[in-house]
C-alpha positions in Angstrom: 33.7 -64.6 20.9 36.4 -62.2 19.7 39.9 -62.7 21.2 42.3 -59.9 21.5 46.0 -60.4 20.8 49.0 -58.1 20.9 50.8 -57.2 17.7 54.3 -55.8 17.7 54.4 -52.0 17.8 55.4 -50.5 14.4 58.5 -48.4 14.3 56.5 -46.0 12.1 53.6 -45.0 14.4 51.7 -43.3 11.5 50.9 -46.7 9.9 49.5 -49.9 11.3 51.6 -53.0 11.5 50.8 -55.3 8.6 50.4 -59.0 9.1 52.2 -61.3 6.6 49.8 -62.2 3.7 49.6 -65.8 4.7 48.4 -64.8 8.2 45.8 -62.4 6.8 44.5 -65.1 4.5 44.4 -67.6 7.4 42.7 -65.3 9.8 40.1 -64.2 7.3 38.8 -67.8 6.8 38.4 -68.4 10.5 34.9 -68.2 12.0 36.2 -66.6 15.2 36.6 -62.9 15.3 40.3 -61.9 15.5 41.5 -58.4 16.3 45.2 -57.6 16.9 46.3 -54.6 18.9 49.7 -53.1 19.7 50.9 -52.5 23.3 49.0 -49.3 23.5 45.7 -50.9 22.5 45.6 -49.5 19.0 43.9 -51.8 16.5 46.3 -53.3 13.9 44.2 -55.9 12.2 40.5 -57.0 12.1 39.5 -60.2 10.3 36.3 -60.8 8.3 34.5 -62.5 11.2 35.3 -59.6 13.6 34.0 -57.2 11.0 30.7 -59.0 10.8 30.6 -59.4 14.6 31.0 -55.7 15.4 29.6 -54.2 12.2 32.6 -52.1 11.4 34.9 -52.0 8.4 38.7 -52.1 8.8 38.8 -48.5 7.7 36.6 -47.6 10.7 38.7 -49.5 13.2 42.4 -49.6 12.2 44.4 -47.1 14.1 41.7 -46.6 16.8 41.9 -47.8 20.4 40.3 -51.2 21.0 38.2 -49.7 23.8 35.9 -48.3 21.1 34.4 -51.8 20.9 33.7 -52.0 24.7 30.8 -50.9 26.8 31.4 -49.0 30.0 32.9 -49.6 32.6 35.5 -51.6 30.5 36.1 -48.8 28.0 37.3 -46.2 30.5 39.4 -48.7 32.4 41.0 -50.6 29.6 44.0 -48.3 29.0 44.9 -48.6 32.6 44.6 -52.5 32.4 47.1 -52.4 29.5 49.5 -50.1 31.4 49.4 -52.4 34.4 50.0 -55.5 32.2 53.0 -53.9 30.5 54.4 -53.0 34.0 54.2 -56.6 35.1 51.1 -56.3 37.3 48.5 -59.1 37.5 46.9 -59.7 34.1 43.4 -58.2 34.0 42.8 -58.0 30.3 39.3 -58.5 29.2 38.7 -61.9 27.7 41.3 -63.7 29.9 40.0 -66.3 32.2 36.8 -67.0 30.2 35.2 -63.7 30.8 33.2 -62.3 27.9 31.9 -58.8 27.2 28.2 -58.4 27.5 26.5 -57.5 24.2 
């Protein structure tokens, strides 16, 4: 199962936020898929396991919205889930509470 984590938003919005080298190395040896996103849902990092799980390279995913990896109806609702979460509403982010996306 891939977990989604928030990465700090980069001051320079034209580039993705880089993880420290040691974190990249650590994440790349894990068997779990790890994808980090910023507060707007933009993919910042994809580890090797997530690449294998979803079948995309980092070049195909970095800088794109995480919703590209979701089926409907989650895809069209996800940006609103993130907005609600940032505004302090009840957490309804996919993957929280043991829910998994259907394949």
